[in-house]
N, CA, C and O atoms as CSV, one atom per row, in Angstrom:
chain,resi,resn,atom,element,x,y,z
A,1,MET,N,N,-87.783,-48.621,-0.374
A,1,MET,CA,C,-87.033,-48.144,0.967
A,1,MET,C,C,-85.764,-49.214,1.330
A,1,MET,O,O,-84.773,-48.867,1.974
A,2,LYS,N,N,-85.941,-50.318,0.898
A,2,LYS,CA,C,-84.828,-51.704,0.766
A,2,LYS,C,C,-83.901,-50.819,-0.065
A,2,LYS,O,O,-82.903,-50.344,0.479
A,3,LYS,N,N,-84.165,-50.570,-1.336
A,3,LYS,CA,C,-82.898,-50.419,-2.226
A,3,LYS,C,C,-82.194,-49.008,-1.430
A,3,LYS,O,O,-80.967,-49.047,-1.334
A,4,LEU,N,N,-82.854,-47.854,-0.895
A,4,LEU,CA,C,-82.013,-46.877,0.286
A,4,LEU,C,C,-81.354,-47.427,0.778
A,4,LEU,O,O,-80.198,-47.046,0.594
A,5,LEU,N,N,-81.483,-48.437,1.551
A,5,LEU,CA,C,-81.395,-49.467,2.793
A,5,LEU,C,C,-80.081,-49.636,2.281
A,5,LEU,O,O,-79.142,-48.955,2.693
A,6,LEU,N,N,-79.939,-50.706,1.206
A,6,LEU,CA,C,-78.711,-51.067,0.720
A,6,LEU,C,C,-77.452,-50.115,0.062
A,6,LEU,O,O,-76.286,-50.494,-0.040
A,7,LEU,N,N,-78.023,-48.676,-0.391
A,7,LEU,CA,C,-77.187,-48.417,-0.776
A,7,LEU,C,C,-76.594,-47.253,0.691
A,7,LEU,O,O,-75.508,-46.693,0.537
A,8,ALA,N,N,-77.131,-47.084,1.572
A,8,ALA,CA,C,-76.486,-46.558,2.835
A,8,ALA,C,C,-75.569,-47.782,3.426
A,8,ALA,O,O,-74.414,-47.392,3.597
A,9,ILE,N,N,-75.675,-48.517,3.619
A,9,ILE,CA,C,-75.006,-49.986,4.156
A,9,ILE,C,C,-73.504,-49.173,3.858
A,9,ILE,O,O,-73.000,-48.384,4.657
A,10,PRO,N,N,-73.000,-49.496,2.718
A,10,PRO,CA,C,-71.479,-49.616,2.138
A,10,PRO,C,C,-70.949,-48.166,2.932
A,10,PRO,O,O,-69.835,-48.018,3.434
A,11,LEU,N,N,-71.766,-47.415,2.912
A,11,LEU,CA,C,-71.405,-45.650,3.073
A,11,LEU,C,C,-71.191,-45.727,4.642
A,11,LEU,O,O,-70.347,-44.925,5.043
A,12,LEU,N,N,-71.643,-46.342,5.395
A,12,LEU,CA,C,-71.996,-46.612,7.270
A,12,LEU,C,C,-70.753,-47.428,7.474
A,12,LEU,O,O,-70.094,-47.213,8.491
A,13,LEU,N,N,-70.338,-48.399,6.563
A,13,LEU,CA,C,-69.475,-49.385,6.761
A,13,LEU,C,C,-68.055,-48.642,6.293
A,13,LEU,O,O,-67.136,-48.540,7.106
A,14,PHE,N,N,-67.960,-48.249,5.250
A,14,PHE,CA,C,-66.872,-47.981,4.632
A,14,PHE,C,C,-66.586,-46.390,4.612
A,14,PHE,O,O,-65.699,-45.942,3.885
A,15,GLY,N,N,-67.407,-45.515,5.475
A,15,GLY,CA,C,-67.218,-44.122,5.484
A,15,GLY,C,C,-67.942,-43.645,3.863
A,15,GLY,O,O,-68.501,-44.330,3.006
A,16,PHE,N,N,-67.607,-42.054,3.939
A,16,PHE,CA,C,-68.147,-41.409,2.702
A,16,PHE,C,C,-66.385,-40.479,2.605
A,16,PHE,O,O,-65.806,-40.002,3.582
A,17,THR,N,N,-65.953,-40.456,1.371
A,17,THR,CA,C,-64.483,-39.628,1.464
A,17,THR,C,C,-64.498,-39.216,0.067
A,17,THR,O,O,-64.460,-39.728,-1.052
A,18,SER,N,N,-64.605,-37.529,0.873
A,18,SER,CA,C,-64.823,-36.752,-0.070
A,18,SER,C,C,-63.582,-36.427,-0.985
A,18,SER,O,O,-62.446,-36.805,-0.697
A,19,PRO,N,N,-63.880,-35.716,-2.080
A,19,PRO,CA,C,-62.361,-35.317,-2.980
A,19,PRO,C,C,-61.875,-34.844,-2.599
A,19,PRO,O,O,-60.762,-35.069,-3.076
A,20,SER,N,N,-61.745,-33.528,-1.268
A,20,SER,CA,C,-61.118,-32.672,-1.008
A,20,SER,C,C,-60.015,-33.755,0.057
A,20,SER,O,O,-58.818,-33.527,0.230
A,21,SER,N,N,-60.747,-34.869,0.635
A,21,SER,CA,C,-59.623,-35.336,1.547
A,21,SER,C,C,-59.028,-36.340,1.276
A,21,SER,O,O,-58.498,-37.000,2.171
A,22,ASN,N,N,-58.950,-36.801,-0.366
A,22,ASN,CA,C,-58.036,-37.259,-1.022
A,22,ASN,C,C,-56.681,-36.643,-1.576
A,22,ASN,O,O,-55.571,-37.173,-1.626
A,23,SER,N,N,-57.028,-35.543,-1.927
A,23,SER,CA,C,-55.979,-34.741,-2.363
A,23,SER,C,C,-55.133,-34.010,-0.933
A,23,SER,O,O,-54.190,-33.223,-1.016
A,24,LYS,N,N,-55.593,-34.379,-0.003
A,24,LYS,CA,C,-54.833,-34.018,1.617
A,24,LYS,C,C,-54.592,-35.031,2.064
A,24,LYS,O,O,-53.860,-34.876,3.041
A,25,LYS,N,N,-54.786,-35.906,1.901
A,25,LYS,CA,C,-54.205,-37.220,2.063
A,25,LYS,C,C,-52.622,-37.637,0.941
A,25,LYS,O,O,-51.653,-38.339,1.230
A,26,GLU,N,N,-52.883,-36.982,-0.159
A,26,GLU,CA,C,-51.856,-37.294,-0.921
A,26,GLU,C,C,-50.501,-35.900,-0.733
A,26,GLU,O,O,-49.310,-36.001,-1.030
A,27,GLU,N,N,-51.192,-34.743,-0.178
A,27,GLU,CA,C,-50.388,-33.737,-0.012
A,27,GLU,C,C,-49.393,-34.410,1.208
A,27,GLU,O,O,-48.174,-34.253,1.137
A,28,ALA,N,N,-50.085,-35.254,2.452
A,28,ALA,CA,C,-49.562,-35.781,3.597
A,28,ALA,C,C,-48.481,-36.565,3.232
A,28,ALA,O,O,-47.345,-36.347,3.655
A,29,ALA,N,N,-48.870,-37.804,2.187
A,29,ALA,CA,C,-47.794,-38.228,1.787
A,29,ALA,C,C,-46.591,-37.946,1.023
A,29,ALA,O,O,-45.635,-38.721,1.043
A,30,THR,N,N,-46.597,-36.692,0.239
A,30,THR,CA,C,-45.801,-35.892,-0.292
A,30,THR,C,C,-45.031,-35.242,0.900
A,30,THR,O,O,-43.801,-35.213,0.949
A,31,HIS,N,N,-45.732,-34.799,1.718
A,31,HIS,CA,C,-44.765,-34.115,2.726
A,31,HIS,C,C,-44.024,-35.074,4.027
A,31,HIS,O,O,-43.035,-34.728,4.673
A,32,LYS,N,N,-44.771,-36.301,4.186
A,32,LYS,CA,C,-43.753,-37.399,4.633
A,32,LYS,C,C,-42.764,-37.768,4.068
A,32,LYS,O,O,-41.665,-37.850,4.617
A,33,LYS,N,N,-43.116,-38.196,2.261
A,33,LYS,CA,C,-41.838,-38.110,1.653
A,33,LYS,C,C,-40.479,-37.110,1.747
A,33,LYS,O,O,-39.316,-37.483,1.903
A,34,MET,N,N,-40.813,-36.180,1.650
A,34,MET,CA,C,-39.771,-35.227,1.636
A,34,MET,C,C,-39.132,-35.139,3.224
A,34,MET,O,O,-37.945,-34.847,3.372
A,35,LEU,N,N,-39.942,-35.393,4.297
A,35,LEU,CA,C,-39.802,-35.371,5.815
A,35,LEU,C,C,-38.466,-36.556,5.919
A,35,LEU,O,O,-37.622,-36.702,6.803
A,36,ALA,N,N,-38.710,-37.386,4.484
A,36,ALA,CA,C,-37.585,-38.994,5.033
A,36,ALA,C,C,-36.156,-38.664,4.485
A,36,ALA,O,O,-35.199,-39.426,4.620
A,37,ASN,N,N,-36.114,-37.598,3.928
A,37,ASN,CA,C,-34.631,-37.450,3.748
A,37,ASN,C,C,-34.219,-36.501,4.923
A,37,ASN,O,O,-35.008,-35.793,5.551
A,38,SER,N,N,-33.076,-36.574,5.098
A,38,SER,CA,C,-32.466,-35.898,6.200
A,38,SER,C,C,-30.844,-35.989,6.076
A,38,SER,O,O,-30.413,-36.656,5.135
A,39,LEU,N,N,-29.972,-35.407,6.902
A,39,LEU,CA,C,-28.775,-35.108,6.743
A,39,LEU,C,C,-28.017,-36.081,7.526
A,39,LEU,O,O,-28.539,-36.331,8.612
A,40,CYS,N,N,-26.770,-36.788,7.235
A,40,CYS,CA,C,-25.722,-37.477,7.860
A,40,CYS,C,C,-24.474,-37.305,7.444
A,40,CYS,O,O,-24.048,-37.083,6.310
A,41,VAL,N,N,-23.735,-37.467,8.803
A,41,VAL,CA,C,-22.281,-37.496,8.469
A,41,VAL,C,C,-21.803,-38.341,7.160
A,41,VAL,O,O,-22.368,-39.394,6.865
A,42,ALA,N,N,-20.820,-37.856,6.462
A,42,ALA,CA,C,-20.032,-39.081,5.945
A,42,ALA,C,C,-18.505,-39.324,6.181
A,42,ALA,O,O,-17.951,-40.417,6.064
A,43,SER,N,N,-17.839,-38.017,6.570
A,43,SER,CA,C,-16.615,-37.905,7.558
A,43,SER,C,C,-16.681,-36.518,8.319
A,43,SER,O,O,-17.660,-35.773,8.374
A,44,CYS,N,N,-15.449,-36.327,8.889
A,44,CYS,CA,C,-14.852,-34.918,9.361
A,44,CYS,C,C,-13.727,-34.793,9.321
A,44,CYS,O,O,-12.940,-35.740,9.337
A,45,THR,N,N,-13.418,-33.629,9.262
A,45,THR,CA,C,-11.597,-32.956,9.739
A,45,THR,C,C,-11.773,-31.989,10.929
A,45,THR,O,O,-12.850,-31.789,11.489
A,46,THR,N,N,-10.797,-31.508,11.198
A,46,THR,CA,C,-10.792,-30.578,12.097
A,46,THR,C,C,-11.421,-29.246,11.989
A,46,THR,O,O,-11.797,-28.536,12.922
A,47,THR,N,N,-11.503,-28.940,10.380
A,47,THR,CA,C,-12.985,-27.888,10.282
A,47,THR,C,C,-13.966,-27.943,9.579
A,47,THR,O,O,-14.694,-27.006,9.252
A,48,HIS,N,N,-14.064,-29.170,9.268
A,48,HIS,CA,C,-15.207,-29.451,8.300
A,48,HIS,C,C,-15.898,-30.928,8.806
A,48,HIS,O,O,-15.334,-31.849,9.397
A,49,ILE,N,N,-17.274,-30.830,8.377
A,49,ILE,CA,C,-18.099,-32.005,8.425
A,49,ILE,C,C,-18.364,-32.266,7.260
A,49,ILE,O,O,-18.434,-31.304,6.495
A,50,ARG,N,N,-18.579,-33.501,6.771
A,50,ARG,CA,C,-18.688,-33.493,5.189
A,50,ARG,C,C,-20.104,-33.814,5.161
A,50,ARG,O,O,-20.229,-34.849,5.817
A,51,VAL,N,N,-20.917,-33.539,4.845
A,51,VAL,CA,C,-22.476,-33.845,4.939
A,51,VAL,C,C,-23.123,-34.069,3.758
A,51,VAL,O,O,-22.718,-33.506,2.740
A,52,LYS,N,N,-24.293,-34.978,3.723
A,52,LYS,CA,C,-24.713,-36.050,2.635
A,52,LYS,C,C,-26.215,-36.117,2.790
A,52,LYS,O,O,-26.757,-36.482,3.833
A,53,ILE,N,N,-26.918,-35.711,1.596
A,53,ILE,CA,C,-28.398,-35.808,1.813
A,53,ILE,C,C,-28.708,-37.647,1.641
A,53,ILE,O,O,-28.338,-38.488,0.823
A,54,ALA,N,N,-29.398,-37.675,2.628
A,54,ALA,CA,C,-29.949,-39.456,2.686
A,54,ALA,C,C,-31.248,-39.582,2.559
A,54,ALA,O,O,-32.004,-38.861,3.211
A,55,GLY,N,N,-31.738,-40.590,1.634
A,55,GLY,CA,C,-32.933,-40.769,1.074
A,55,GLY,C,C,-33.033,-40.447,0.100
A,55,GLY,O,O,-32.273,-39.608,-0.382
A,56,ASP,N,N,-34.139,-41.069,-0.639
A,56,ASP,CA,C,-34.279,-40.560,-2.072
A,56,ASP,C,C,-36.245,-40.965,-1.842
A,56,ASP,O,O,-36.791,-41.434,-0.843
A,57,PRO,N,N,-36.942,-40.516,-3.316
A,57,PRO,CA,C,-36.069,-39.223,-4.297
A,57,PRO,C,C,-36.333,-37.967,-3.403
A,57,PRO,O,O,-36.927,-37.747,-2.347
A,58,LEU,N,N,-35.611,-37.238,-4.325
A,58,LEU,CA,C,-35.329,-35.675,-3.911
A,58,LEU,C,C,-36.738,-35.137,-5.150
A,58,LEU,O,O,-36.956,-35.512,-6.302
A,59,PRO,N,N,-37.592,-33.957,-4.110
A,59,PRO,CA,C,-38.293,-33.352,-5.036
A,59,PRO,C,C,-37.364,-32.702,-6.427
A,59,PRO,O,O,-36.192,-32.475,-6.125
A,60,PRO,N,N,-37.699,-32.411,-7.752
A,60,PRO,CA,C,-37.077,-31.824,-8.491
A,60,PRO,C,C,-36.556,-30.645,-8.436
A,60,PRO,O,O,-37.146,-29.709,-7.897
A,61,GLY,N,N,-35.416,-30.539,-8.969
A,61,GLY,CA,C,-34.894,-29.058,-9.052
A,61,GLY,C,C,-33.391,-28.751,-8.535
A,61,GLY,O,O,-32.705,-29.708,-8.176
A,62,THR,N,N,-32.951,-27.656,-8.497
A,62,THR,CA,C,-31.762,-27.662,-7.607
A,62,THR,C,C,-31.467,-27.690,-6.784
A,62,THR,O,O,-32.134,-26.843,-6.191
A,63,ILE,N,N,-30.617,-28.254,-5.930
A,63,ILE,CA,C,-30.248,-28.208,-4.417
A,63,ILE,C,C,-29.227,-27.092,-4.069
A,63,ILE,O,O,-28.244,-26.699,-4.698
A,64,ASN,N,N,-29.821,-26.645,-2.726
A,64,ASN,CA,C,-29.378,-25.418,-2.475
A,64,ASN,C,C,-28.789,-25.604,-1.109
A,64,ASN,O,O,-29.688,-26.070,-0.409
A,65,TRP,N,N,-27.890,-25.481,-0.532
A,65,TRP,CA,C,-27.242,-25.237,0.766
A,65,TRP,C,C,-27.397,-24.234,1.099
A,65,TRP,O,O,-27.133,-23.328,0.309
A,66,TYR,N,N,-28.016,-23.848,2.734
A,66,TYR,CA,C,-27.513,-22.835,3.368
A,66,TYR,C,C,-26.985,-23.026,5.004
A,66,TYR,O,O,-27.430,-23.782,5.867
A,67,LEU,N,N,-26.030,-22.186,5.061
A,67,LEU,CA,C,-25.380,-22.092,6.295
A,67,LEU,C,C,-26.246,-21.083,7.402
A,67,LEU,O,O,-26.759,-20.023,7.044
A,68,ASP,N,N,-26.284,-21.412,8.273
A,68,ASP,CA,C,-26.902,-20.129,9.170
A,68,ASP,C,C,-28.083,-18.998,8.272
A,68,ASP,O,O,-27.955,-17.784,8.434
A,69,GLY,N,N,-28.916,-19.416,7.581
A,69,GLY,CA,C,-29.881,-18.966,6.821
A,69,GLY,C,C,-29.053,-18.198,5.455
A,69,GLY,O,O,-29.744,-17.597,4.632
A,70,VAL,N,N,-27.449,-18.269,5.273
A,70,VAL,CA,C,-27.246,-17.713,3.971
A,70,VAL,C,C,-26.809,-18.835,3.039
A,70,VAL,O,O,-25.939,-19.634,3.388
A,71,LEU,N,N,-27.386,-18.893,1.905
A,71,LEU,CA,C,-26.963,-19.793,0.220
A,71,LEU,C,C,-25.480,-19.712,0.349
A,71,LEU,O,O,-24.936,-18.609,0.286
A,72,ALA,N,N,-24.826,-20.741,0.515
A,72,ALA,CA,C,-23.461,-21.276,1.129
A,72,ALA,C,C,-23.147,-22.109,-0.323
A,72,ALA,O,O,-21.974,-22.132,-0.697
A,73,ALA,N,N,-24.118,-22.749,-1.095
A,73,ALA,CA,C,-23.491,-23.804,-2.442
A,73,ALA,C,C,-24.838,-24.271,-3.097
A,73,ALA,O,O,-25.860,-24.120,-2.427
A,74,THR,N,N,-24.922,-24.790,-4.265
A,74,THR,CA,C,-25.556,-25.560,-4.893
A,74,THR,C,C,-25.351,-26.965,-5.913
A,74,THR,O,O,-24.355,-27.370,-6.511
A,75,GLY,N,N,-26.510,-27.409,-5.838
A,75,GLY,CA,C,-26.008,-28.435,-6.599
A,75,GLY,C,C,-25.447,-29.798,-6.544
A,75,GLY,O,O,-25.620,-30.603,-7.459
A,76,SER,N,N,-24.840,-30.036,-5.577
A,76,SER,CA,C,-24.730,-31.713,-5.441
A,76,SER,C,C,-25.449,-32.332,-3.522
A,76,SER,O,O,-25.714,-31.575,-2.588
A,77,ARG,N,N,-25.513,-33.142,-3.530
A,77,ARG,CA,C,-25.581,-33.950,-2.663
A,77,ARG,C,C,-25.029,-33.954,-1.428
A,77,ARG,O,O,-25.717,-34.351,-0.487
A,78,ILE,N,N,-23.814,-33.554,-1.234
A,78,ILE,CA,C,-22.558,-33.766,-0.070
A,78,ILE,C,C,-22.297,-32.329,-0.466
A,78,ILE,O,O,-22.278,-31.786,-1.570
A,79,PHE,N,N,-22.068,-31.790,0.981
A,79,PHE,CA,C,-21.207,-30.758,0.899
A,79,PHE,C,C,-20.405,-30.524,2.102
A,79,PHE,O,O,-20.774,-30.976,3.186
A,80,ASN,N,N,-19.588,-30.007,2.003
A,80,ASN,CA,C,-18.354,-29.851,3.368
A,80,ASN,C,C,-18.906,-28.829,4.281
A,80,ASN,O,O,-18.861,-27.764,3.666
A,81,VAL,N,N,-19.351,-28.669,5.329
A,81,VAL,CA,C,-19.747,-27.830,6.033
A,81,VAL,C,C,-18.938,-27.436,7.259
A,81,VAL,O,O,-18.522,-28.232,8.102
A,82,PRO,N,N,-18.754,-26.061,7.264
A,82,PRO,CA,C,-17.589,-26.132,8.651
A,82,PRO,C,C,-18.237,-25.643,9.624
A,82,PRO,O,O,-19.313,-25.052,9.720
A,83,LYS,N,N,-16.921,-26.176,10.811
A,83,LYS,CA,C,-17.635,-26.145,12.323
A,83,LYS,C,C,-18.013,-25.086,12.492
A,83,LYS,O,O,-18.903,-24.902,13.323
A,84,THR,N,N,-17.577,-24.231,11.907
A,84,THR,CA,C,-18.123,-22.424,12.431
A,84,THR,C,C,-19.494,-22.004,12.534
A,84,THR,O,O,-20.018,-21.250,13.353
A,85,ALA,N,N,-20.231,-22.943,11.063
A,85,ALA,CA,C,-21.720,-22.288,11.221
A,85,ALA,C,C,-22.532,-22.664,12.520
A,85,ALA,O,O,-21.878,-22.733,13.560
A,86,THR,N,N,-23.339,-22.813,12.551
A,86,THR,CA,C,-24.487,-23.384,13.428
A,86,THR,C,C,-25.803,-23.870,13.043
A,86,THR,O,O,-26.377,-24.481,13.945
A,87,VAL,N,N,-26.366,-23.774,12.062
A,87,VAL,CA,C,-26.935,-24.278,11.484
A,87,VAL,C,C,-27.159,-24.708,9.687
A,87,VAL,O,O,-27.218,-23.804,8.854
A,88,VAL,N,N,-27.254,-26.054,9.322
A,88,VAL,CA,C,-27.397,-26.284,8.166
A,88,VAL,C,C,-28.912,-26.273,7.637
A,88,VAL,O,O,-29.794,-26.183,8.491
A,89,THR,N,N,-29.166,-26.334,6.685
A,89,THR,CA,C,-30.109,-26.820,6.056
A,89,THR,C,C,-29.955,-26.981,4.054
A,89,THR,O,O,-29.141,-26.539,3.244
A,90,VAL,N,N,-30.982,-27.687,3.957
A,90,VAL,CA,C,-31.244,-28.213,2.273
A,90,VAL,C,C,-32.343,-27.924,1.884
A,90,VAL,O,O,-33.299,-28.434,2.469
A,91,THR,N,N,-32.616,-26.864,0.590
A,91,THR,CA,C,-33.913,-26.799,0.073
A,91,THR,C,C,-33.601,-26.949,-1.359
A,91,THR,O,O,-32.589,-26.389,-1.780
A,92,VAL,N,N,-34.660,-27.928,-2.509
A,92,VAL,CA,C,-34.837,-28.057,-3.562
A,92,VAL,C,C,-35.631,-27.560,-4.097
A,92,VAL,O,O,-36.781,-27.777,-3.715
A,93,GLY,N,N,-35.334,-26.387,-5.573
A,93,GLY,CA,C,-36.083,-26.017,-6.115
A,93,GLY,C,C,-36.189,-24.774,-6.179
A,93,GLY,O,O,-35.256,-24.157,-5.666
A,94,SER,N,N,-37.181,-24.049,-6.731
A,94,SER,CA,C,-37.484,-22.387,-6.549
A,94,SER,C,C,-38.690,-22.450,-6.233
A,94,SER,O,O,-39.203,-23.331,-6.922
A,95,PRO,N,N,-39.497,-21.946,-5.493
A,95,PRO,CA,C,-39.026,-21.249,-4.284
A,95,PRO,C,C,-38.097,-21.628,-3.362
A,95,PRO,O,O,-37.626,-20.775,-2.610
A,96,GLY,N,N,-37.659,-23.089,-3.276
A,96,GLY,CA,C,-37.259,-24.039,-2.252
A,96,GLY,C,C,-37.724,-24.770,-1.157
A,96,GLY,O,O,-37.663,-24.423,0.022
A,97,VAL,N,N,-38.239,-25.903,-1.657
A,97,VAL,CA,C,-38.677,-26.534,-0.674
A,97,VAL,C,C,-37.878,-27.438,0.071
A,97,VAL,O,O,-37.228,-28.366,-0.410
A,98,LEU,N,N,-37.994,-26.972,1.849
A,98,LEU,CA,C,-37.109,-27.447,2.269
A,98,LEU,C,C,-37.279,-28.783,2.733
A,98,LEU,O,O,-38.284,-29.143,3.345
A,99,ILE,N,N,-35.839,-29.897,2.320
A,99,ILE,CA,C,-36.195,-31.154,2.505
A,99,ILE,C,C,-35.178,-31.760,3.927
A,99,ILE,O,O,-35.145,-32.876,4.446
A,100,ALA,N,N,-34.405,-30.467,4.251
A,100,ALA,CA,C,-33.510,-31.081,5.557
A,100,ALA,C,C,-32.656,-30.118,6.398
A,100,ALA,O,O,-32.180,-29.082,5.934
A,101,GLY,N,N,-32.531,-30.440,7.389
A,101,GLY,CA,C,-31.912,-29.430,8.069
A,101,GLY,C,C,-31.324,-29.981,9.652
A,101,GLY,O,O,-31.919,-30.739,10.418
A,102,ASP,N,N,-30.136,-29.415,9.827
A,102,ASP,CA,C,-29.559,-30.020,11.429
A,102,ASP,C,C,-29.001,-29.110,12.093
A,102,ASP,O,O,-28.825,-28.270,11.211
A,103,ASN,N,N,-28.525,-28.600,13.184
A,103,ASN,CA,C,-27.612,-27.776,13.710
A,103,ASN,C,C,-26.337,-28.779,13.932
A,103,ASN,O,O,-26.285,-29.930,14.366
A,104,ILE,N,N,-25.317,-27.868,13.453
A,104,ILE,CA,C,-23.905,-28.320,13.524
A,104,ILE,C,C,-23.750,-29.429,14.810
A,104,ILE,O,O,-23.574,-30.627,14.587
A,105,SER,N,N,-23.850,-28.793,16.372
A,105,SER,CA,C,-23.437,-29.542,17.487
A,105,SER,C,C,-23.937,-31.015,17.214
A,105,SER,O,O,-23.284,-31.938,17.701
A,106,THR,N,N,-25.069,-31.283,16.454
A,106,THR,CA,C,-25.860,-32.488,16.592
A,106,THR,C,C,-24.874,-33.193,15.297
A,106,THR,O,O,-24.529,-34.365,15.444
A,107,LEU,N,N,-24.565,-32.651,14.394
A,107,LEU,CA,C,-23.602,-33.318,13.103
A,107,LEU,C,C,-22.239,-33.670,13.861
A,107,LEU,O,O,-21.631,-34.740,13.870
A,108,ASN,N,N,-21.907,-32.339,14.557
A,108,ASN,CA,C,-20.329,-32.789,14.893
A,108,ASN,C,C,-20.339,-33.773,15.977
A,108,ASN,O,O,-19.232,-34.299,16.095
A,109,ALA,N,N,-21.446,-34.315,17.030
A,109,ALA,CA,C,-21.429,-35.475,17.739
A,109,ALA,C,C,-21.384,-37.053,16.953
A,109,ALA,O,O,-20.976,-38.058,17.535
A,110,GLN,N,N,-21.845,-37.046,15.645
A,110,GLN,CA,C,-21.856,-38.107,15.141
A,110,GLN,C,C,-20.405,-38.272,13.991
A,110,GLN,O,O,-20.390,-39.150,13.128
A,111,CYS,N,N,-19.158,-37.188,14.195
A,111,CYS,CA,C,-18.401,-37.617,13.686
A,111,CYS,C,C,-17.535,-38.875,14.501
A,111,CYS,O,O,-16.821,-39.658,13.875
A,112,ALA,N,N,-17.647,-38.913,15.423
A,112,ALA,CA,C,-17.031,-40.085,16.245
A,112,ALA,C,C,-17.402,-41.174,15.463
A,112,ALA,O,O,-16.417,-41.910,15.407
A,113,ALA,N,N,-18.651,-41.813,14.610
A,113,ALA,CA,C,-18.858,-42.933,14.359
A,113,ALA,C,C,-19.833,-42.349,12.974
A,113,ALA,O,O,-21.064,-42.350,13.000
A,114,PRO,N,N,-19.246,-42.006,12.137
A,114,PRO,CA,C,-19.934,-41.500,10.971
A,114,PRO,C,C,-21.500,-42.351,10.598
A,114,PRO,O,O,-21.616,-43.461,11.118
A,115,PRO,N,N,-22.088,-42.097,10.158
A,115,PRO,CA,C,-23.545,-42.893,9.944
A,115,PRO,C,C,-23.501,-43.338,8.431
A,115,PRO,O,O,-23.770,-44.516,8.195
A,116,CYS,N,N,-23.197,-42.527,7.427
A,116,CYS,CA,C,-23.233,-42.589,6.103
A,116,CYS,C,C,-21.988,-43.188,5.616
A,116,CYS,O,O,-21.152,-43.168,6.520
A,117,PRO,N,N,-21.492,-43.772,4.417
A,117,PRO,CA,C,-20.466,-44.110,3.988
A,117,PRO,C,C,-20.115,-43.210,2.788
A,117,PRO,O,O,-19.064,-43.385,2.172
């Protein structure tokens, strides 16, 4: 009986972790890491906003820039977004993991003092 009690105490103190909860924790950490990437303004002109992907590391794969849901460019961490667009989103890889996105109006507001070098 004492042996059973001694085995049960660590479980009561530290809890029991199932293998499935560990994979969920890893998945949540990966998701949080991906959300750490964001878009920031490097510079602006009267017609375009130079947008940069901030944050590292990016998931492996090709960077895809979408304007209003339509593929507009691939390959680079920096993209000149026309101010006529409404929404810019960025995915990486195939089928495409969403890593960042923003409204053009929000990015345009950052033009006064661009946060990215």
